[in-house]
Structure formats: C-alpha cells, structure tokens
Backbone as a chain_set.jsonl record, in Angstrom:
{"seq": "MSIRYADVGPNLNVNLSNIQEFMKKYIFVLDAIKLLAMLADGKRIEGVLYMDEYGKPTFKPYYRKTPKCHHKDKLVHQLENGWVKESTEKYKVFVSVYKKLGLPRIMNILDRETKEAKTALFDKELIEFV", "coords": {"N": [[52.912, 72.87, 50.416], [50.666, 75.467, 50.665], [50.634, 78.978, 50.804], [48.599, 81.418, 51.915], [47.612, 84.836, 51.512], [46.016, 85.751, 53.599], [46.718, 84.038, 55.638], [49.392, 84.572, 56.308], [49.467, 87.224, 56.905], [49.27, 90.864, 56.643], [51.785, 92.017, 56.647], [53.716, 90.743, 55.133], [55.006, 90.441, 51.975], [54.242, 88.205, 49.592], [56.152, 86.316, 47.465], [57.972, 84.234, 45.131], [60.693, 84.082, 45.995], [60.531, 84.947, 48.618], [58.96, 82.931, 49.724], [60.657, 80.706, 49.702], [62.626, 81.555, 51.508], [61.011, 81.879, 53.699], [60.22, 79.245, 54.267], [62.621, 78.221, 55.2], [62.991, 79.351, 57.655], [62.574, 79.207, 61.251], [59.542, 78.161, 62.701], [57.553, 79.462, 65.116], [55.761, 77.863, 67.636], [52.868, 78.122, 69.413], [52.098, 76.987, 72.662], [53.627, 74.553, 72.551], [54.346, 72.119, 73.862], [51.926, 70.986, 74.615], [50.813, 70.629, 72.093], [52.607, 68.804, 70.946], [52.053, 66.57, 72.492], [49.446, 66.08, 71.62], [49.976, 65.455, 68.946], [51.446, 63.118, 69.333], [49.442, 61.467, 70.193], [48.223, 60.955, 67.844], [46.502, 62.797, 66.747], [45.086, 65.317, 64.585], [46.142, 68.62, 63.969], [44.742, 71.691, 63.685], [45.077, 75.07, 62.651], [46.255, 78.487, 62.593], [48.632, 80.139, 60.606], [50.74, 82.796, 60.965], [52.338, 86.063, 60.757], [53.924, 87.387, 63.494], [54.09, 90.319, 65.699], [56.805, 90.863, 65.679], [57.724, 90.001, 63.287], [58.121, 87.277, 62.976], [57.39, 84.006, 61.836], [54.536, 82.407, 63.079], [52.711, 79.784, 64.572], [49.463, 79.24, 65.532], [47.361, 77.169, 67.269], [43.982, 75.918, 66.773], [41.767, 75.403, 69.338], [39.393, 73.317, 69.513], [36.278, 72.232, 70.753], [35.347, 68.865, 71.393], [32.703, 67.312, 69.64], [29.696, 66.662, 71.333], [27.558, 63.9, 71.961], [24.231, 64.268, 71.285], [21.278, 63.39, 72.716], [18.043, 62.742, 71.585], [15.146, 64.341, 72.835], [12.575, 62.685, 74.674], [9.165, 62.342, 74.092], [6.821, 62.767, 76.575], [4.178, 63.47, 77.154], [1.576, 64.822, 75.169], [0.326, 67.973, 75.234], [-2.598, 70.138, 75.136], [-1.916, 72.709, 74.256], [0.842, 72.491, 73.961], [3.683, 70.581, 75.108], [5.148, 67.87, 77.067], [8.345, 66.867, 77.707], [11.05, 64.507, 78.101], [14.405, 64.696, 78.91], [17.865, 63.65, 79.177], [18.614, 64.73, 81.611], [16.572, 66.43, 82.507], [13.066, 67.302, 82.894], [10.975, 68.751, 80.513], [8.674, 71.311, 80.006], [6.46, 72.766, 77.785], [4.449, 75.411, 76.799], [2.37, 77.147, 74.626], [0.621, 80.052, 73.985], [-1.772, 82.188, 72.502], [-1.563, 85.77, 72.554], [-3.797, 87.313, 72.161], [-5.911, 86.197, 73.488], [-6.246, 87.236, 75.98], [-5.391, 88.166, 79.346], [-6.724, 86.891, 81.67], [-7.809, 84.465, 80.534], [-5.472, 83.322, 79.545], [-4.02, 82.854, 81.909], [-5.698, 80.941, 83.066], [-5.51, 78.875, 81.161], [-2.757, 78.264, 81.378], [-2.65, 77.321, 84.049], [-4.321, 75.036, 83.802], [-2.865, 73.525, 81.901], [-0.489, 73.104, 83.316], [-1.385, 71.528, 85.462], [-2.219, 69.282, 83.994], [0.253, 68.474, 82.957], [1.611, 67.806, 85.32], [0.044, 65.638, 86.139], [0.535, 63.867, 84.025], [3.295, 63.352, 84.377], [3.203, 62.15, 86.889], [1.673, 59.856, 86.314], [3.439, 58.612, 84.555], [5.597, 57.974, 86.24], [4.291, 56.182, 87.949], [3.713, 54.093, 86.187], [6.294, 53.269, 85.454], [7.373, 52.245, 87.863], [5.659, 50.236, 88.583]], "CA": [[52.233, 73.758, 51.341], [50.291, 76.723, 50.031], [50.577, 80.085, 51.751], [47.66, 82.437, 51.473], [47.87, 86.169, 52.056], [45.306, 85.882, 54.879], [47.389, 83.234, 56.657], [50.67, 85.132, 56.731], [49.252, 88.574, 57.401], [49.514, 91.935, 55.683], [53.151, 92.523, 56.74], [54.623, 89.956, 54.302], [54.71, 90.389, 50.548], [54.564, 86.834, 49.211], [56.571, 85.972, 46.109], [58.694, 82.963, 45.168], [61.912, 84.135, 46.795], [60.146, 85.034, 50.029], [58.44, 81.641, 50.172], [61.792, 79.834, 50.004], [63.205, 82.028, 52.768], [60.008, 81.631, 54.738], [60.252, 77.83, 54.611], [63.863, 77.914, 55.887], [62.97, 79.921, 58.994], [61.877, 78.468, 62.288], [58.175, 78.594, 62.962], [57.264, 79.391, 66.546], [54.493, 77.189, 67.891], [52.328, 78.442, 70.724], [51.73, 75.784, 73.437], [54.297, 73.479, 71.821], [54.341, 70.848, 74.596], [50.573, 70.446, 74.506], [50.626, 70.194, 70.713], [53.385, 67.581, 70.732], [51.287, 65.481, 73.105], [48.334, 65.784, 70.72], [50.538, 64.76, 67.787], [51.821, 61.772, 69.76], [48.197, 60.695, 70.262], [47.747, 60.718, 66.491], [45.471, 63.763, 66.383], [45.404, 66.361, 63.625], [46.102, 69.935, 64.593], [44.403, 72.768, 62.764], [45.38, 76.361, 63.235], [46.556, 79.581, 61.685], [50.034, 80.509, 60.51], [50.762, 84.234, 60.729], [53.533, 86.781, 61.171], [53.637, 88.144, 64.716], [54.502, 91.73, 65.652], [58.251, 90.938, 65.484], [58.036, 89.498, 61.954], [58.451, 85.854, 63.022], [56.235, 83.15, 61.527], [54.006, 81.794, 64.294], [51.559, 78.896, 64.392], [48.549, 79.238, 66.684], [46.376, 76.107, 67.018], [42.586, 76.083, 67.178], [41.354, 74.426, 70.348], [37.962, 73.111, 69.321], [35.678, 71.237, 71.631], [34.88, 67.678, 70.705], [31.244, 67.325, 69.63], [29.064, 65.73, 72.253], [26.399, 63.206, 71.42], [22.995, 64.828, 71.82], [20.172, 62.454, 72.633], [16.778, 63.403, 71.305], [14.211, 64.313, 73.96], [11.477, 61.74, 74.505], [7.876, 62.938, 74.396], [6.113, 62.091, 77.659], [2.746, 63.717, 76.984], [1.221, 65.93, 74.288], [-0.699, 68.823, 75.838], [-3.45, 70.813, 74.161], [-1.174, 73.858, 73.732], [2.277, 72.298, 74.127], [4.143, 69.217, 75.329], [6.05, 67.538, 78.177], [9.394, 65.981, 77.191], [12.052, 64.046, 79.061], [15.768, 64.601, 78.403], [18.683, 62.822, 80.071], [18.738, 65.36, 82.921], [15.46, 67.288, 82.893], [11.753, 67.267, 82.275], [10.723, 70.041, 79.888], [7.27, 71.6, 79.755], [6.331, 73.894, 76.875], [3.074, 75.821, 76.522], [2.32, 78.316, 73.765], [-0.74, 80.591, 74.003], [-1.898, 83.471, 71.816], [-1.763, 86.939, 73.406], [-5.108, 87.911, 71.934], [-6.92, 85.572, 74.349], [-6.418, 88.036, 77.191], [-4.65, 87.654, 80.502], [-7.446, 85.908, 82.498], [-7.89, 83.161, 79.87], [-4.107, 82.781, 79.473], [-3.703, 82.318, 83.243], [-6.497, 79.733, 83.232], [-4.914, 77.842, 80.295], [-1.481, 77.858, 81.976], [-2.949, 76.475, 85.219], [-4.841, 73.752, 83.333], [-1.772, 72.776, 81.263], [0.449, 72.7, 84.367], [-2.002, 70.392, 86.164], [-2.17, 68.13, 83.102], [1.652, 68.044, 82.891], [1.901, 67.116, 86.591], [-0.639, 64.346, 86.102], [1.242, 63.012, 83.077], [4.539, 62.909, 85.014], [2.842, 61.236, 87.96], [1.287, 58.597, 85.671], [4.659, 58.001, 84.004], [6.339, 57.375, 87.353], [3.549, 55.011, 88.417], [3.868, 53.02, 85.198], [7.674, 52.778, 85.504], [7.679, 51.518, 89.09], [4.727, 49.12, 88.788]], "C": [[51.911, 75.055, 50.613], [50.158, 77.789, 51.1], [49.644, 81.131, 51.176], [48.007, 83.753, 52.134], [47.223, 86.333, 53.419], [46.023, 85.122, 55.984], [48.659, 83.885, 57.175], [50.561, 86.567, 57.178], [49.641, 89.624, 56.391], [50.955, 92.425, 55.67], [54.124, 91.818, 55.797], [54.156, 89.979, 52.857], [55.172, 89.034, 50.041], [54.941, 86.787, 47.737], [57.451, 84.735, 46.225], [59.945, 83.008, 46.031], [61.589, 84.226, 48.279], [59.636, 83.701, 50.567], [59.587, 80.706, 50.524], [62.467, 80.26, 51.301], [62.276, 81.737, 53.935], [60.051, 80.18, 55.204], [61.53, 77.457, 55.36], [63.884, 78.437, 57.31], [62.314, 78.96, 59.97], [60.477, 79.033, 62.455], [57.914, 78.399, 64.445], [55.859, 78.823, 66.736], [54.058, 77.535, 69.301], [51.835, 77.158, 71.386], [52.33, 74.526, 72.799], [54.215, 72.14, 72.54], [52.98, 70.177, 74.487], [50.324, 69.912, 73.097], [51.406, 68.924, 70.403], [52.679, 66.376, 71.342], [50.103, 65.094, 72.22], [48.815, 65.044, 69.476], [50.927, 63.329, 68.13], [50.6, 60.87, 69.876], [47.609, 60.414, 68.887], [46.668, 61.689, 66.047], [46.007, 64.747, 65.355], [45.274, 67.696, 64.299], [45.831, 70.972, 63.518], [44.702, 74.085, 63.451], [45.656, 77.391, 62.167], [48.041, 79.895, 61.766], [50.082, 81.983, 60.133], [52.105, 84.812, 61.159], [53.181, 87.597, 62.419], [54.189, 89.565, 64.607], [56.005, 91.907, 65.447], [58.676, 90.406, 64.12], [58.425, 88.038, 61.916], [57.212, 85.031, 62.666], [55.819, 82.367, 62.774], [52.797, 80.943, 63.94], [50.738, 78.911, 65.666], [47.466, 78.202, 66.414], [44.966, 76.543, 67.419], [42.296, 75.004, 68.216], [39.844, 74.297, 70.261], [37.47, 72.035, 70.273], [35.242, 70.034, 70.798], [33.355, 67.681, 70.737], [30.684, 66.258, 70.565], [27.838, 65.117, 71.592], [25.144, 63.764, 72.082], [21.871, 63.825, 71.617], [18.878, 63.232, 72.447], [15.858, 63.257, 72.511], [13.03, 63.391, 73.637], [10.179, 62.412, 74.937], [7.174, 62.116, 75.469], [4.615, 62.245, 77.46], [2.545, 64.921, 76.064], [0.078, 66.705, 74.933], [-1.528, 69.472, 74.739], [-2.699, 71.967, 73.48], [0.334, 73.698, 73.866], [2.624, 70.838, 74.333], [4.948, 69.107, 76.629], [7.05, 66.539, 77.612], [10.374, 65.636, 78.297], [13.404, 63.981, 78.353], [16.561, 63.744, 79.383], [18.752, 63.397, 81.479], [17.478, 66.052, 83.413], [14.153, 66.837, 82.272], [11.493, 68.659, 81.738], [9.233, 70.169, 79.602], [7.207, 72.843, 78.886], [4.849, 74.148, 76.636], [3.139, 77.101, 75.701], [0.869, 78.767, 73.645], [-0.736, 81.935, 73.279], [-2.17, 84.594, 72.807], [-3.186, 87.478, 73.323], [-6.213, 87.292, 72.808], [-7.186, 86.389, 75.61], [-5.787, 87.353, 78.388], [-5.44, 86.657, 81.353], [-7.525, 84.52, 81.85], [-6.514, 82.511, 79.777], [-3.718, 82.158, 80.81], [-4.453, 81.007, 83.488], [-5.902, 78.585, 82.409], [-3.597, 77.349, 80.883], [-1.684, 76.969, 83.195], [-3.415, 75.089, 84.787], [-3.727, 72.904, 82.725], [-0.757, 72.294, 82.295], [-0.1, 71.503, 85.14], [-1.953, 69.136, 85.304], [-0.747, 67.584, 82.986], [2.047, 67.303, 84.17], [1.275, 65.73, 86.613], [0.082, 63.38, 85.17], [2.548, 62.495, 83.678], [4.27, 61.91, 86.135], [2.468, 59.877, 87.388], [2.507, 57.863, 85.113], [5.465, 57.313, 85.099], [5.621, 56.141, 87.887], [3.733, 53.833, 87.469], [5.279, 52.436, 85.248], [7.929, 51.9, 86.72], [6.751, 50.338, 89.339], [4.982, 48.044, 87.795]], "O": [[52.793, 75.67, 50.013], [49.628, 77.531, 52.181], [49.873, 81.659, 50.088], [48.626, 83.778, 53.198], [47.791, 86.973, 54.304], [45.949, 85.514, 57.149], [48.975, 83.766, 58.359], [51.497, 87.085, 57.786], [50.275, 89.312, 55.383], [51.33, 93.178, 54.771], [55.266, 92.259, 55.672], [53.031, 89.578, 52.557], [56.368, 88.743, 50.058], [54.154, 87.167, 46.87], [57.654, 84.235, 47.332], [60.227, 82.042, 46.74], [62.293, 83.647, 49.106], [59.854, 83.377, 51.735], [59.518, 79.989, 51.521], [62.84, 79.411, 52.109], [62.723, 81.39, 55.028], [59.933, 79.909, 56.399], [61.533, 76.468, 56.093], [64.719, 78.006, 58.105], [61.602, 78.034, 59.581], [60.266, 80.242, 62.359], [58.041, 77.291, 64.964], [54.905, 79.246, 66.084], [54.777, 77.28, 70.267], [51.214, 76.326, 70.724], [51.619, 73.554, 72.541], [54.031, 71.112, 71.888], [52.883, 68.965, 74.293], [49.697, 68.866, 72.927], [50.918, 68.06, 69.674], [52.704, 65.285, 70.773], [49.791, 63.911, 72.085], [48.154, 64.12, 69.003], [50.758, 62.425, 67.311], [50.696, 59.658, 69.683], [46.605, 59.71, 68.774], [45.98, 61.428, 65.06], [47.212, 64.981, 65.261], [44.38, 67.89, 65.123], [46.595, 71.111, 62.563], [44.597, 74.205, 64.671], [45.336, 77.2, 60.994], [48.631, 79.916, 62.847], [49.534, 82.383, 59.105], [52.9, 84.153, 61.829], [52.249, 88.401, 62.398], [54.692, 89.965, 63.557], [56.445, 92.996, 65.077], [59.87, 90.365, 63.823], [59.004, 87.586, 60.929], [56.113, 85.322, 63.139], [56.65, 81.745, 63.437], [51.967, 81.33, 63.118], [51.251, 78.631, 66.749], [46.724, 78.329, 65.44], [44.78, 77.407, 68.275], [42.557, 73.825, 67.982], [39.108, 75.077, 70.865], [38.166, 71.059, 70.554], [34.823, 70.174, 69.649], [32.767, 68.021, 71.764], [31.139, 65.114, 70.581], [27.175, 65.748, 70.769], [25.017, 63.732, 73.306], [21.551, 63.455, 70.487], [18.661, 64.261, 73.087], [15.794, 62.196, 73.132], [12.556, 63.324, 72.502], [10.104, 62.984, 76.025], [6.957, 60.916, 75.299], [3.865, 61.276, 77.579], [3.261, 65.917, 76.169], [-1.005, 66.162, 75.152], [-1.2, 69.369, 73.557], [-2.831, 72.173, 72.273], [1.046, 74.702, 73.882], [1.951, 69.953, 73.804], [5.368, 70.109, 77.207], [6.662, 65.489, 77.099], [10.513, 66.357, 79.285], [13.547, 63.308, 77.332], [15.992, 63.176, 80.315], [18.929, 62.652, 82.443], [17.32, 66.246, 84.618], [14.122, 66.105, 81.282], [11.758, 69.647, 82.423], [8.611, 69.269, 79.037], [7.825, 73.859, 79.204], [4.091, 73.233, 76.316], [3.875, 78.027, 76.039], [-0.006, 77.991, 73.261], [0.197, 82.725, 73.429], [-2.906, 84.413, 73.776], [-3.712, 88.027, 74.291], [-7.327, 87.814, 72.856], [-8.236, 86.246, 76.236], [-5.665, 86.13, 78.437], [-4.869, 85.637, 81.739], [-7.333, 83.51, 82.528], [-6.392, 81.293, 79.911], [-3.153, 81.065, 80.848], [-3.894, 80.07, 84.058], [-5.801, 77.458, 82.894], [-3.339, 76.145, 80.89], [-0.977, 75.975, 83.363], [-2.966, 74.082, 85.334], [-3.643, 71.705, 82.994], [-0.22, 71.194, 82.166], [0.641, 70.567, 85.441], [-1.679, 68.047, 85.809], [-0.553, 66.369, 82.925], [2.74, 66.287, 84.109], [1.9, 64.764, 87.052], [0.226, 62.2, 85.491], [2.878, 61.321, 83.508], [5.014, 60.945, 86.311], [2.894, 58.849, 87.914], [2.591, 56.637, 85.193], [5.956, 56.2, 84.91], [6.269, 55.156, 88.243], [3.892, 52.696, 87.914], [5.444, 51.225, 85.1], [8.638, 50.9, 86.613], [7.024, 49.518, 90.216], [4.299, 47.019, 87.806]]}, "num_chains": 1, "name": "protein.A"}
C-alpha cells in the first residue's frame, strides 16, 4: 500500500517509522455497514484515506452513480433549418436561424418549421399504426 501526502493530509509527516505506526492503527470507515454490504456483493470500493481533525486515519468512500446506457436519438425528419428526433421519452425539435435575417423572417421560418415538424410527426404515427 502506498501512502501519498495528498491522501493522508498535511497534518502527518510521512516517513518509514510513521508508516509502520500508521498501519498498526485502526482506520475508521464512514458508513461501515453499507460498505460491508458492498464488499459482500463483490464490489470494489474507491475512496480517500485521510487524517481527520482528531488525528485518526479515516476512510471515506466515493459514492459514484452507475453509468446509465444512453440510447442514441432517432432522426424522424430533417428540416430545412434543423431536425425532429425521437428519444425514448421525448420528441425533440431543433431549429437554428441566423439573427441577421430580422425578426419578421425569423418568426415566419419558425412557424413554417413547426408546421413541417407537426406534419412529420403525424405522418410517422400514421405509418406506425397502418
């Protein structure tokens, strides 16, 4: 086991004699019951070993979320200035328009793209159910 200065904190001067004494001490484990259950399940526990305010070596585990599988969104329809995509829970509509076109033209483009997106979703539903 290697002990780094960052792991044990600034309060402990690490040398060979201190390491031997350090290894003979008890290490306090935060949430010990939960960690023992994780060890019984065969999981690895990562965390940080540091000296607390009382000078006792303490192990604090990292509770990381398990990565979730992200499904790629499926393209439903390609618009002139964007797209309509379908995810597992939502339909997503994206439209990108340059500012230099002016507000009246932008409003007209947004209305046209929204109507086209509605038509594409309606056609998709008709094709699925027929």
